[in-house]
C-alpha positions in Angstrom: 66.3 44.2 -98.2 63.6 41.8 -98.7 61.7 42.2 -95.1 61.7 45.8 -95.9 63.2 48.7 -94.0 60.9 48.9 -90.5 62.0 44.9 -90.2 66.0 45.6 -90.9 65.5 48.2 -88.1 63.9 45.4 -85.8 67.0 43.2 -86.6 69.3 46.3 -85.6 67.3 47.3 -82.6 67.9 43.3 -80.9 71.3 42.8 -81.7 72.5 46.7 -80.9 70.6 46.2 -77.3 72.2 42.5 -76.8 75.5 43.0 -77.2 75.9 45.9 -75.1 73.2 45.5 -72.6 74.7 43.9 -69.5 77.1 47.0 -69.3 74.3 49.2 -70.3 72.3 47.9 -67.4 75.2 48.8 -65.0 75.7 51.8 -66.6 72.0 52.7 -66.0 71.8 51.5 -62.5 74.9 53.1 -60.9 73.7 56.6 -62.9 70.5 56.6 -61.6 72.0 56.0 -57.8 74.5 59.2 -58.8 71.3 61.5 -59.0 71.4 61.3 -55.0 75.0 60.6 -54.5 75.5 63.2 -52.1 72.6 61.6 -49.8 74.2 58.4 -50.2 77.6 59.5 -48.9 75.7 61.3 -46.1 74.2 58.0 -45.0 77.4 56.2 -45.0 79.0 58.6 -42.9 76.7 58.0 -39.2 79.2 60.4 -37.7 77.8 63.2 -39.3 73.9 62.6 -39.5 73.8 64.5 -35.8 74.7 67.6 -38.0 71.6 69.0 -39.2 71.8 72.1 -41.6 71.7 75.4 -40.1 71.3 78.8 -41.3 74.7 80.0 -41.0 75.3 82.9 -43.4 78.2 81.8 -45.9 80.2 84.4 -45.4 80.9 83.0 -41.3 81.4 79.7 -42.4 83.9 80.8 -45.2 85.7 82.4 -42.6 85.5 79.8 -40.1 87.0 77.4 -42.3 90.0 79.8 -43.0 90.9 80.1 -39.2 91.0 76.0 -39.3 93.0 76.0 -42.4 95.3 78.4 -40.9 95.8 76.3 -37.9 96.0 73.0 -39.3 97.5 73.4 -42.8 99.3 76.7 -43.0 102.0 75.6 -45.8 99.9 73.5 -47.9 100.1 74.8 -51.6 96.2 74.6 -51.8 92.6 74.9 -50.3 89.5 73.7 -51.2 86.7 74.8 -49.0 83.1 73.5 -50.2 80.3 75.4 -48.4 77.4 73.6 -46.6 74.1 73.1 -48.5 70.9 71.6 -48.1 72.1 68.1 -49.1 75.6 68.4 -47.2 75.3 70.6 -43.5 79.1 70.6 -43.0 81.9 72.7 -44.4 83.9 70.2 -46.6 87.4 71.2 -46.5 90.5 69.4 -48.7 94.1 70.4 -48.8 97.0 69.7 -51.0 99.9 68.4 -48.6 103.5 69.9 -49.4 105.5 68.0 -52.5 107.8 65.8 -50.9 111.7 66.2 -51.2 113.5 65.5 -54.0 114.8 61.6 -54.4 111.7 60.6 -52.2 109.5 57.7 -53.3 106.5 58.7 -55.4 103.2 59.3 -53.8 100.0 58.0 -54.9 98.1 61.2 -56.0 94.7 60.3 -53.7 97.3 60.4 -50.5 98.9 63.9 -51.3 95.4 65.0 -50.2 94.1 65.4 -46.5 90.1 66.2 -45.7 88.5 67.4 -42.9 84.6 68.4 -41.9 83.4 71.2 -40.0 80.4 72.5 -38.3 79.9 75.6 -40.2 78.8 77.6 -36.8 81.9 76.7 -34.8 84.3 76.0 -37.1 85.4 72.8 -35.2 86.1 69.6 -36.6 83.3 67.3 -36.6 84.0 64.2 -35.2 86.0 62.4 -38.0 83.8 60.5 -40.6 84.5 56.9 -41.6 86.3 56.7 -44.6 84.3 56.2 -47.8 83.7 56.7 -51.3 80.1 56.8 -50.6 77.8 58.0 -53.5 80.9 59.0 -55.8 82.1 55.5 -56.3 78.4 54.9 -58.1 78.9 58.2 -60.0 82.6 56.8 -60.9 81.5 53.6 -61.9 79.1 54.6 -64.5 81.5 56.0 -66.6 85.2 55.1 -65.1 84.2 51.3 -64.7 86.9 50.2 -62.2 90.3 48.5 -61.9 91.1 49.8 -65.2 92.7 52.7 -66.6 90.2 55.6 -67.0 90.6 56.3 -70.6 89.6 52.6 -72.0 86.6 52.7 -69.5 85.6 55.9 -70.9 85.8 54.7 -74.6 83.9 51.6 -73.7 81.2 53.1 -72.0 80.7 55.4 -74.9 81.0 52.6 -77.1 78.0 50.7 -75.2 76.3 54.1 -75.1 76.4 54.8 -78.8 75.0 51.4 -79.5 72.3 52.2 -76.7 71.5 55.8 -79.1 71.2 53.5 -82.2 69.2 50.6 -80.1 66.8 53.8 -79.2 66.5 55.3 -82.4 65.8 51.9 -84.6 63.2 51.1 -81.7 61.3 54.2 -82.6 61.2 53.4 -86.3 60.2 49.9 -85.8 57.4 51.0 -83.5 53.9 51.4 -85.3 51.9 51.4 -82.4 54.1 53.3 -80.3 51.8 55.3 -78.2 49.2 52.3 -78.1 52.3 50.3 -76.9 52.5 52.5 -74.0 49.0 51.6 -72.6 49.2 47.7 -73.4 50.5 45.1 -71.3 48.9 41.4 -71.2 50.1 39.3 -68.2 50.7 35.5 -68.2 51.0 35.4 -71.8 54.8 34.5 -71.6 56.9 35.8 -74.4 54.2 38.7 -75.1 54.4 39.5 -72.0 58.3 40.4 -71.7 57.4 42.4 -74.9 54.6 44.2 -73.7 57.0 44.8 -70.5 59.7 46.1 -72.5 57.7 48.3 -74.8 55.7 50.1 -71.5 59.0 50.6 -69.6 60.9 52.2 -73.2 58.0 54.0 -73.7 57.2 55.3 -70.5 60.5 57.5 -70.4 61.4 57.6 -74.0 62.6 61.3 -73.8 64.5 60.7 -70.8 66.3 57.6 -72.4 67.3 59.9 -75.6 68.6 62.7 -73.4 70.6 61.0 -71.1 72.2 58.8 -73.9 73.0 61.5 -76.1 74.2 63.6 -73.6 76.1 61.2 -71.8 78.4 61.0 -75.2 78.4 65.2 -75.4 80.1 64.7 -71.9 82.9 63.2 -73.3 82.8 64.7 -76.7 86.6 66.3 -76.5 87.9 62.4 -75.8 85.9 61.1 -78.5 86.2 64.0 -81.4 89.3 65.6 -80.1 90.3 66.7 -83.9 88.4 69.9 -84.1 90.1 71.9 -81.7 93.4 69.8 -82.6 93.3 71.2 -86.4 92.2 74.8 -86.0 94.6 75.8 -82.8 97.3 73.7 -83.8 99.2 76.7 -84.5 98.0 78.5 -81.4 99.1 76.7 -78.4 96.9 73.7 -79.3 93.9 72.5 -76.8 94.8 74.2 -73.6 94.4 77.7 -75.9 91.1 76.0 -77.2 89.8 75.6 -73.4 90.8 78.8 -72.2 88.9 80.7 -74.9 86.0 78.4 -74.9 85.6 77.8 -71.1 87.2 81.0 -69.6 86.2 79.8 -65.9 89.4 81.0 -63.8 92.8 79.3 -63.1 93.8 76.8 -65.3 97.6 77.1 -64.7 99.8 76.3 -61.6 100.1 79.3 -59.8 103.4 79.6 -58.7 104.8 80.4 -55.1 107.0 83.5 -54.9 108.7 82.5 -51.7 107.9 85.4 -49.7 105.2 85.3 -46.5 102.1 87.5 -46.7 99.0 87.5 -44.8 95.8 86.2 -46.5 92.8 88.3 -47.0 89.7 87.3 -44.7 87.5 85.5 -47.4 84.1 86.9 -46.0 84.2 90.1 -48.2 85.2 88.3 -51.0 82.1 86.0 -50.5 79.7 88.3 -50.0 81.2 90.5 -53.0 80.6 87.3 -55.3 77.3 86.8 -54.2 76.1 90.0 -55.0 77.5 90.0 -58.3 75.6 86.7 -59.1 72.7 88.3 -58.3 72.0 86.4 -54.7 73.3 82.8 -55.9 75.3 81.2 -53.0 79.1 80.5 -53.6 79.5 77.0 -54.3 83.6 76.3 -53.8 86.8 78.3 -52.9 89.7 77.7 -54.0 93.2 79.2 -52.0 96.0 78.5 -54.6 99.3 79.1 -52.3 97.8 80.2 -49.3 99.9 82.6 -47.3 102.5 83.6 -50.0 102.7 86.7 -52.0 101.2 85.3 -55.1 98.4 83.9 -53.2 94.9 84.0 -55.6 91.3 82.8 -54.2 89.2 81.8 -56.9 85.2 81.5 -56.0 82.9 79.4 -58.0 79.1 79.8 -58.1 77.0 76.9 -56.4 75.0 74.5 -58.5 71.7 74.4 -58.8 70.2 77.7 -59.9 71.1 77.2 -63.7 70.8 74.2 -66.2 74.4 74.5 -67.6 77.0 72.4 -65.8 79.7 75.2 -66.3 79.5 77.7 -63.3 80.9 81.1 -63.5 83.6 82.1 -61.5 85.6 85.1 -59.8 89.5 85.5 -58.7 90.5 87.8 -56.0 94.1 88.6 -55.3 95.0 86.8 -51.9 96.4 89.1 -49.9 94.2 92.3 -51.1 91.0 90.9 -51.5 91.0 92.9 -54.5 89.1 91.5 -57.8 91.3 90.1 -60.3 88.5 89.1 -62.7 85.0 87.5 -63.4 84.7 84.9 -66.0 82.0 82.8 -67.4 79.0 85.4 -66.5 78.1 85.5 -70.3 79.1 82.2 -71.9 79.5 81.7 -75.8 76.7 80.0 -77.6 78.7 76.5 -78.1 80.2 76.5 -74.8 76.7 77.4 -73.1 74.8 74.3 -75.3 77.6 71.8 -74.3 77.4 73.1 -70.7 73.1 72.9 -70.7 73.2 69.2 -72.4 76.2 68.3 -69.6 74.1 70.0 -66.9 71.0 68.0 -68.3 72.9 64.4 -67.8 73.9 65.1 -64.4 70.9 66.5 -62.9 72.6 68.8 -60.1 70.0 71.9 -61.1 67.2 69.8 -60.1 65.3 70.3 -56.9 64.6 67.0 -55.1 60.8 66.4 -56.8 62.6 66.9 -60.3 65.6 64.6 -59.1 62.9 62.0 -58.0 61.9 61.8 -61.6 65.0 61.5 -62.8 65.7 58.7 -60.4 62.3 57.0 -61.5 63.2 57.2 -65.1 66.6 55.7 -64.1 64.7 52.8 -63.1 62.6 52.7 -66.2 65.9 52.7 -68.0 67.1 49.7 -65.8 64.0 47.6 -66.5 63.7 48.5 -70.1 67.2 47.5 -70.5 66.5 44.6 -68.5 63.0 43.2 -70.2 65.3 43.4 -73.1 67.7 41.3 -72.6 65.0 38.7 -70.5 63.0 39.1 -73.8 65.6 37.6 -76.4 66.3 34.8 -74.0 62.4 33.8 -73.9 62.4 34.2 -77.9 65.4 32.2 -78.2 64.3 29.4 -76.0 61.4 29.1 -78.3 63.5 27.4 -80.9 64.8 24.7 -78.4 61.1 23.3 -77.1 61.4 20.3 -79.0 64.7 19.6 -78.3 64.0 20.2 -74.6 60.5 18.3 -74.6 62.7 15.5 -76.1 65.1 15.6 -73.0 67.7 17.2 -74.8 69.9 20.6 -73.7 69.8 24.3 -75.0 72.6 25.6 -76.8 75.7 27.3 -75.1 74.9 30.8 -76.5 71.3 30.9 -74.9 72.8 28.9 -71.3 75.7 32.0 -71.8 72.8 34.5 -72.2 70.9 33.3 -69.5 73.8 33.2 -66.8 74.9 36.8 -67.8 71.4 38.3 -67.4 71.0 36.3 -64.1 74.5 37.9 -62.7 73.8 41.3 -64.4 70.2 41.7 -63.4 69.8 40.0 -60.0 73.4 40.0 -59.0 74.4 44.0 -59.4 71.4 44.8 -56.6 72.5 42.0 -54.4 76.4 43.9 -54.9 75.0 47.2 -54.3 73.0 46.4 -51.0 76.2 44.6 -49.7 78.4 47.8 -50.3 76.0 50.0 -47.9 76.3 46.6 -45.7 80.1 46.8 -45.8 80.0 50.1 -44.8 78.7 49.6 -41.2 80.1 46.1 -40.7 83.3 47.1 -41.8 86.0 48.3 -38.7 86.0 52.0 -38.8 89.7 52.2 -38.5 90.7 49.4 -41.0 93.3 50.8 -43.2 92.4 51.4 -47.0 88.6 51.4 -45.6 87.2 52.9 -49.1 88.6 50.5 -51.4 87.9 47.3 -48.7 84.0 48.3 -49.1 84.3 48.6 -53.2 86.3 45.3 -53.1 83.1 43.6 -51.2 81.1 45.0 -53.9 82.8 43.4 -56.3 83.6 40.3 -54.6 79.4 39.9 -54.3 78.9 40.7 -57.7 81.4 38.4 -58.9 80.0 35.4 -56.7 76.5 36.2 -58.0 77.4 36.3 -61.6 79.8 32.8 -61.1 77.0 31.0 -59.6 74.2 32.5 -62.3 76.8 31.3 -65.1 76.8 27.8 -63.5 73.1 27.4 -62.6 71.2 29.7 -64.6 67.7 28.1 -63.3 64.3 29.9 -61.8 65.6 28.9 -58.3 68.9 30.7 -58.7 66.8 33.6 -59.8 64.8 33.5 -56.9 67.4 33.1 -54.4 69.7 36.2 -55.3 66.4 38.3 -56.0 65.3 37.5 -52.5 68.8 38.2 -50.9 68.6 41.3 -52.5 65.3 42.5 -51.3 66.3 41.0 -47.6 69.5 43.4 -47.9 68.1 46.4 -48.9 65.1 46.1 -46.8 66.9 45.8 -43.6 69.6 48.3 -44.3 67.0 50.9 -42.3 67.1 48.7 -39.2 71.1 48.2 -39.6 71.5 52.1 -40.0 69.8 52.4 -36.6 72.0 50.4 -34.4 75.1 50.9 -36.4 74.8 54.7 -36.0 76.1 57.3 -33.4 72.7 57.6 -31.7 70.4 55.0 -29.9 67.7 53.2 -32.0 64.6 55.4 -30.6 66.4 58.6 -31.7 67.3 57.1 -35.0 63.9 56.5 -36.0 62.1 59.5 -34.2 64.7 62.1 -35.8 67.6 63.0 -38.1 68.4 64.8 -41.3 65.5 63.9 -43.8 68.3 62.8 -46.6 68.8 59.8 -44.0 65.2 58.9 -43.8 65.0 59.4 -47.5 67.6 57.1 -48.2 65.9 54.4 -45.9 62.4 54.9 -47.4 64.1 54.2 -50.7 66.0 51.2 -49.6 62.5 49.5 -48.3 61.1 50.3 -51.9 63.6 48.8 -53.5 63.6 46.0 -51.2 59.7 46.0 -51.5 60.4 45.6 -55.5 62.8 42.7 -55.5 60.8 40.6 -53.0 57.9 41.4 -55.7 60.1 40.3 -58.2 61.1 37.1 -56.2 56.9 36.2 -55.8 56.8 36.5 -60.0 59.7 34.2 -60.3 58.0 31.9 -57.7 55.0 31.8 -59.4 56.3 30.9 -62.7 58.5 28.2 -61.1 55.0 26.7 -59.9 53.2 26.9 -63.1 56.6 25.4 -64.9 56.0 22.2 -62.8 52.6 22.1 -62.9 52.9 21.8 -66.7 56.6 21.1 -67.7 55.7 20.1 -70.8 53.4 23.1 -72.3 54.9 25.4 -74.7 54.3 28.7 -75.2 52.9 29.8 -78.0 55.2 32.8 -79.2 53.3 35.9 -80.8 53.0 36.2 -84.5 55.9 37.4 -86.4 54.3 40.3 -87.7 53.8 41.6 -84.3 57.5 41.0 -83.2 58.7 42.8 -86.3 56.5 45.7 -85.5 57.7 46.0 -81.8 61.1 45.9 -82.5 62.1 42.2 -81.6 62.0 40.6 -84.7 65.2 39.5 -86.0 
């Protein structure tokens, strides 16, 4: 090891980041958007914008939901009732359709459920909102990808996350001046400027980057490393017994119907008892197993938001008598609580609006860190072709491929995300398979930008795609005002704060992309003014010390 340990870590840092950087950029971008997935979903359902969060007590909202379900789904096998929150003003209902008769063709699992949204005060159904995956699409995209089996996708994302963790650790080792780099940025210096930008965005939110990468692996730890429970519980029921003991959170087996009809007890007393048991913490979700049957069981889960842990306690009641069956998860075991807290840190649902905004900004810093790292490799590699280009030659295939992938991932993904929101408002409301149509437009636009980037990885193409993304994001508030249920003046003057917040963030992203477009244009004009001027690379010692030497 002639170069020494620190220099070898620089090589590891460079290649561990480059090989999976494009997937990581997408994971960071979609995961960052997921911090506001409820607000995104609400914005994408303009039919609900006239509903404002009220002060309806939870027991009243629960009984109103119960009355609705009795009228519209008395024979369903399960009811799922999500009570309103500050981020979701309506009562969300989901119920399982009765199984098809024997011999019938199989039914898609997603089509075996019906949905409704209620006004919590009146119990009346709100105007049917348009079909959309909303923010849930970005949440699933960042670890399930799309158009491939979820198991494969999670292994791919986990593999990339492990590379990210290696890049973070090796980057820390190679940074001799980690705190000085935080305050150092030298503009208009070519490769040195890209290096400074990468260092600043990496160090700015370093604790967040390390936390989000490690906890991301923890969320799927039992898939990546299942051998411990499998061996320890091999003679005691396998994984089911392990999960029942480690996470005692309620009904984990299917409740079978007795076939004997029985009236369902009111939900309000159960909600009040659960809230009192949890020291005033509200109920988040109610699941009724086998409603209107003698074996009915009602499971209540505490709402998220007051505790770091993802795992929330639950209580079970006899569905016909209302008697308490048991309380689960009030005092979790140390190992389960550790895993629950790490899981909760990753998804950030405990955070208040200010902390969630800080997570969002840190996620954007992660996107910039990955993007500048990818671009820095290309800028550094292009120095090797300076003489060839000066003589009229061409760059190599590898660098051209990286340039195209950088363009499609970094500039093309924001265009696709904005197109997803535009498709939500421009597609006909009653079109069949509307949610999948929105997703198709996301991938169509992203695929088109990626192909164009690979065909012409030029500054002009960077400028065009960044400008398009800026325009699409900046005009989203106007699109919202003209395509929502309320007139333009009412939409601009009032409405839920989450809608206004979405519009403001869209404008900010549009301005950020417009600023990037201006920087690219300035660089293009500078290159035209001095096409033969080669940028002097920084000394090799500086690159090695900053984690980019190879």
